[in-house]
C-alpha positions as CSV (number, residue, x, y, z in Angstrom):
1,X,70.4,-302.1,168.9
2,X,72.9,-305.0,169.4
3,X,74.9,-303.2,172.0
4,X,71.5,-302.0,173.8
5,X,70.6,-305.7,173.9
6,X,73.9,-306.7,175.6
7,X,74.0,-303.8,177.8
8,X,70.4,-303.2,178.9
9,X,69.2,-307.0,178.8
10,X,72.5,-308.8,179.4
11,X,71.6,-310.3,176.0
12,X,73.7,-312.3,173.5
13,X,74.4,-311.6,170.0
14,X,76.0,-314.4,168.1
15,X,77.5,-313.3,164.7
16,X,77.9,-316.1,162.0
17,X,79.9,-315.4,159.1
18,X,81.1,-312.0,158.4
19,X,78.6,-310.0,160.7
20,X,81.2,-309.2,163.4
21,X,83.2,-307.7,160.6
22,X,80.5,-305.7,159.2
23,X,79.7,-304.5,162.5
24,X,83.3,-303.7,163.9
25,X,82.6,-306.1,166.4
26,X,80.3,-303.7,168.2
27,X,77.7,-305.4,170.2
28,X,78.9,-308.8,169.2
29,X,79.3,-311.3,172.3
30,X,80.4,-314.3,170.1
31,X,81.8,-314.9,166.7
32,X,81.3,-318.1,164.5
33,X,83.2,-318.1,161.4
34,X,81.8,-320.2,158.5
35,X,81.9,-320.0,154.8
36,X,79.4,-321.2,152.1
37,X,75.8,-321.7,152.5
38,X,75.5,-324.9,154.0
39,X,78.3,-324.4,156.6
40,X,76.4,-321.0,157.3
41,X,73.3,-322.7,157.7
42,X,74.9,-325.6,159.8
43,X,76.5,-323.0,162.0
44,X,73.3,-321.1,162.5
45,X,71.3,-324.0,163.4
46,X,73.9,-325.1,166.0
47,X,73.9,-321.5,167.7
48,X,70.0,-321.2,167.3
49,X,69.9,-324.8,169.5
50,X,72.2,-323.5,171.9
51,X,70.7,-319.9,172.1
52,X,69.1,-318.6,175.6
53,X,66.6,-316.0,176.1
54,X,67.6,-312.5,174.8
55,X,69.8,-314.0,172.2
56,X,70.1,-312.9,168.5
57,X,71.8,-315.2,166.2
58,X,72.7,-312.8,163.2
59,X,73.8,-314.6,160.1
60,X,75.3,-313.2,156.7
61,X,74.6,-315.5,153.8
62,X,77.5,-313.5,152.0
63,X,77.5,-315.8,148.7
64,X,74.4,-314.0,147.4
65,X,76.3,-310.9,147.4
66,X,79.9,-311.3,146.9
67,X,80.0,-314.9,145.0
68,X,77.1,-314.6,142.8
69,X,75.5,-311.0,142.9
70,X,78.5,-308.9,142.3
71,X,79.7,-311.4,139.7
72,X,76.7,-311.4,138.2
73,X,76.4,-315.3,138.3
74,X,72.7,-316.0,137.6
75,X,73.2,-319.8,137.6
76,X,75.2,-319.6,140.9
77,X,72.6,-317.2,142.5
78,X,69.6,-319.6,141.3
79,X,71.3,-322.5,142.8
80,X,72.0,-320.6,146.1
81,X,68.3,-319.5,146.3
82,X,67.3,-323.2,145.5
83,X,69.7,-324.4,148.5
84,X,68.3,-321.6,151.0
85,X,64.8,-322.6,149.8
86,X,65.5,-326.4,150.9
87,X,67.3,-325.4,154.1
88,X,65.0,-322.5,155.4
89,X,62.4,-325.1,156.9
90,X,65.1,-326.3,159.3
91,X,65.6,-323.0,160.8
92,X,61.9,-322.2,161.0
93,X,61.4,-325.4,162.9
94,X,63.7,-324.5,165.7
95,X,61.9,-321.3,166.4
96,X,60.1,-321.4,170.0
97,X,56.9,-319.8,170.7
98,X,58.1,-316.2,171.1
99,X,61.0,-316.3,168.6
100,X,60.9,-314.3,165.4
101,X,63.1,-314.9,162.3
102,X,64.0,-311.9,160.1
103,X,65.0,-312.5,156.6
104,X,66.4,-309.3,154.8
105,X,69.3,-307.9,152.8
106,X,71.4,-304.8,152.9
107,X,70.9,-303.9,149.3
108,X,70.1,-305.0,146.0
109,X,72.6,-307.0,144.0
110,X,70.7,-308.1,140.7
111,X,72.9,-310.8,139.0
112,X,71.3,-310.1,135.7
113,X,72.6,-306.4,135.6
114,X,75.4,-305.0,134.0
115,X,78.6,-304.1,135.8
116,X,79.6,-305.0,139.5
117,X,78.0,-302.5,141.6
118,X,75.0,-302.5,143.8
119,X,71.6,-302.4,142.1
120,X,68.7,-300.3,143.2
121,X,65.9,-302.5,143.8
122,X,64.0,-302.6,147.2
123,X,65.1,-305.3,149.7
124,X,62.8,-307.9,151.0
125,X,61.9,-307.9,154.8
126,X,60.4,-311.2,155.7
127,X,59.4,-312.0,159.1
128,X,58.2,-315.4,160.5
129,X,57.3,-316.8,164.1
130,X,54.8,-318.7,165.7
131,X,53.2,-315.6,167.3
132,X,53.8,-313.5,164.2
133,X,50.6,-312.3,162.4
134,X,50.5,-312.8,158.7
135,X,50.3,-310.0,156.5
136,X,52.2,-307.2,154.7
137,X,54.7,-305.1,156.5
138,X,54.2,-302.6,153.6
139,X,56.8,-300.3,152.3
140,X,59.3,-299.5,154.8
141,X,61.1,-296.2,154.7
142,X,64.3,-297.4,156.4
143,X,66.6,-300.1,157.8
144,X,66.1,-298.5,161.1
145,X,62.6,-299.8,161.3
146,X,64.1,-303.4,161.9
147,X,66.3,-302.1,164.5
148,X,63.2,-300.5,166.3
149,X,61.3,-303.7,165.7
150,X,64.0,-305.7,167.6
151,X,64.2,-302.9,170.4
152,X,60.3,-303.3,170.9
153,X,60.8,-307.1,170.6
154,X,63.6,-307.5,173.3
155,X,62.1,-304.4,175.3
156,X,65.1,-302.4,175.2
157,X,64.9,-298.5,175.1
158,X,63.9,-296.9,171.8
159,X,66.0,-296.4,169.0
160,X,66.6,-292.8,167.6
161,X,65.3,-293.6,164.3
162,X,62.8,-296.3,162.7
163,X,59.1,-297.2,163.4
164,X,58.5,-300.8,164.8
165,X,57.0,-303.0,162.0
166,X,54.5,-304.9,164.4
């Protein structure tokens, strides 16, 4: 989906944190390095303020995974969630009328579970925007639904897999 946005709509995809590494730089037009929740929030806010149309600002808040989830640091995870909750309104306030904010995860990582592997709970998909209709997106069958939703939102050609969520 990222490359489709760049190729078909001359869009921009800004990687904040380790997104460019995760996606092997495919479809990434700008890389912004930052570490720690506050620095990631600050970088995301800066990029959102500078973003034009057809832009994705894509941030990985990696501490939830590598610093707290896999290390089973319940107190650190809880403190991170509290900081995230305090800072989230800053992101929400920057959204323009037609913008959307998608919060999700790539896997479960319950900090109370034994061992260091990923855990099997369902991941959240939360979507917010001034024009997003409130309600449940239901149980999704695949991550590809997020990509298909973004393809529809940006008006690119359809993805091979997935169903748009709205």
